[in-house]
C-alpha positions in Angstrom: 119.0 3.6 110.7 118.5 6.9 109.5 121.1 10.8 110.8 120.4 14.0 110.9 123.2 15.7 111.3 123.6 19.2 111.7 121.4 19.3 108.3 120.1 23.1 106.5 118.3 24.1 103.9 117.2 27.6 102.5 114.4 28.1 100.4 113.7 32.8 100.4 113.6 32.7 104.3 115.0 29.4 106.8 113.5 26.0 106.7 115.8 24.4 108.8 119.0 25.4 111.0 121.5 22.5 112.4 118.8 19.8 112.7 119.5 16.7 114.2 117.7 13.5 114.1 117.8 10.1 114.5 115.1 8.1 112.6 114.8 3.7 113.9 114.1 1.2 112.0 111.1 -1.3 112.9 108.9 2.6 113.6 106.6 4.5 111.6 107.3 8.2 112.3 104.4 11.0 111.7 105.3 14.6 110.6 103.4 17.6 112.1 103.1 20.7 112.2 101.9 23.9 110.3 101.8 23.7 106.7 105.1 25.9 105.9 106.9 24.3 108.0 109.1 21.5 106.3 107.9 18.0 106.8 108.5 18.3 102.2 111.7 19.2 102.9 112.7 17.7 105.2 110.8 13.8 103.2 112.4 15.4 100.0 116.2 16.1 101.5 115.9 12.2 103.1 115.7 10.8 99.5 118.5 13.4 97.8 115.4 15.5 95.4 116.6 17.8 96.9 120.0 18.6 98.7 121.4 20.1 102.1 123.3 23.5 101.8 125.3 21.9 104.9 125.0 19.0 107.1 124.9 15.3 106.5 122.5 12.5 106.8 123.5 8.5 107.0 122.1 5.3 106.2 123.4 2.1 107.6 123.8 1.4 104.2 126.2 4.4 103.7 127.1 8.5 102.9 123.9 9.9 101.4 122.9 6.4 99.6 119.1 6.7 98.7 118.8 3.2 97.0 116.6 1.4 99.2 114.9 4.8 100.3 111.2 5.1 97.7 109.5 9.0 98.2 105.9 9.0 97.3 103.8 12.2 97.4 100.0 13.0 95.3 101.6 13.4 92.1 100.1 11.7 89.2 102.2 13.6 86.0 105.5 10.7 86.3 102.9 8.6 85.1 103.1 7.6 81.8 98.6 8.7 80.7 98.4 6.7 77.7 99.3 3.5 79.1 98.0 1.1 81.0 98.2 0.8 84.9 100.4 -2.4 84.1 101.7 -1.4 81.7 103.2 2.2 83.8 103.8 -0.6 86.8 106.2 -2.7 84.5 108.3 0.5 82.9 109.3 1.3 86.4 110.4 -1.9 87.6 112.1 -2.8 84.8 114.2 0.8 85.7 114.8 -1.0 89.4 118.1 -2.6 89.8 117.3 -4.9 92.3 116.2 -8.4 91.0 112.9 -9.1 91.3 109.9 -10.9 90.5 107.4 -9.2 88.6 105.2 -11.3 90.8 105.8 -8.5 92.8 102.9 -5.9 91.2 100.1 -8.2 90.9 100.5 -9.7 94.4 100.6 -5.1 96.1 97.5 -4.5 92.3 95.4 -8.0 94.6 96.9 -6.2 98.3 95.8 -3.3 97.6 92.5 -4.6 95.9 92.2 -3.0 92.7 93.6 -6.0 90.4 90.4 -4.6 88.0 92.5 -1.4 87.1 95.5 -2.9 85.3 94.4 -2.9 81.4 92.4 0.3 83.1 94.9 3.8 80.8 96.2 5.7 83.4 94.0 8.7 82.4 90.6 7.0 82.3 91.7 6.7 86.9 90.4 8.9 89.7 92.6 10.2 91.4 92.1 8.0 94.6 92.9 4.7 92.0 96.3 7.2 90.5 97.0 7.2 94.5 97.0 3.6 94.4 98.7 2.5 91.5 101.2 5.5 92.8 101.7 4.4 95.9 101.9 0.1 94.6 105.0 1.6 92.3 106.8 2.1 95.7 106.4 -0.2 97.9 107.7 -2.9 94.7 110.7 -2.1 94.2 111.6 -3.1 97.8 112.7 -0.6 99.5 114.3 0.4 103.4 112.6 3.6 103.9 109.6 4.3 102.8 108.8 8.3 102.3 104.6 9.2 102.2 104.2 12.9 101.8 100.9 13.7 102.0 100.4 9.8 100.5 96.8 9.8 102.0 94.8 12.7 101.5 92.6 10.9 97.9 91.9 7.1 100.0 88.5 6.1 100.8 88.8 5.0 104.4 88.9 1.1 103.0 91.8 1.6 101.4 93.9 3.6 103.9 93.6 1.2 106.5 94.5 -1.4 104.1 98.0 0.5 103.4 98.4 0.8 107.3 98.4 -2.4 107.7 100.1 -3.4 105.3 102.8 -0.9 107.0 102.1 -1.8 110.0 103.8 -5.5 108.6 106.6 -4.5 106.2 108.3 -2.6 109.2 108.6 -5.4 111.4 109.1 -8.3 108.3 111.7 -6.0 106.0 113.3 -4.4 109.8 112.4 -0.8 108.0 111.4 2.4 108.2 108.0 4.7 107.0 108.2 8.1 108.5 104.8 9.7 106.8 102.9 13.3 106.8 99.0 13.5 106.7 96.5 16.6 107.7 94.0 13.9 108.7 93.7 12.6 112.8 92.7 9.4 112.0 95.0 6.6 111.7 93.6 3.6 112.2 95.2 2.8 115.0 98.9 1.8 114.1 101.8 2.2 116.3 103.8 5.5 115.5 106.5 8.7 116.6 106.0 11.3 116.0 107.9 13.6 115.4 107.3 17.7 115.6 108.1 20.6 113.6 107.5 24.2 114.5 
């Protein structure tokens, strides 16, 4: 599904040097490591937000092809705060190249139990609600690889459990891959593989 071959990335200091790893589909991977170990950097390299200084990233649908990859973090600045939740989601949905029904948005809002938010201004939401809308936006694109960068930090226990349940079902249904980072230890009993970065 996803293979990193001898990738290197340097900012002020070396983050990765000739790093190789293979992620297999139908799995959830947990990236563990201290601050500064490169967890967020690795996810951004996979998505293509950062480019490798050397090495290659291969997907089952081609070299450096990130069309089916979604990166979700806790940054709400990418939304239009003066538009409603639904207007935001419709806008981002319209940018997707896939021919999907807009019913997907309603289904995800209902699944995450936030349908009542769709007519509220984005700026009026709590941090946790903004995070849920960001997750819905990412999942609505129909990705094959989901990268979650501290995407659980603002969620309450109920919504964390709903999200982990969705991800567990999703990887089996879509033969997909999930990679996440988290500073929390409670992962609600989901099965995952662990990759430690030092």
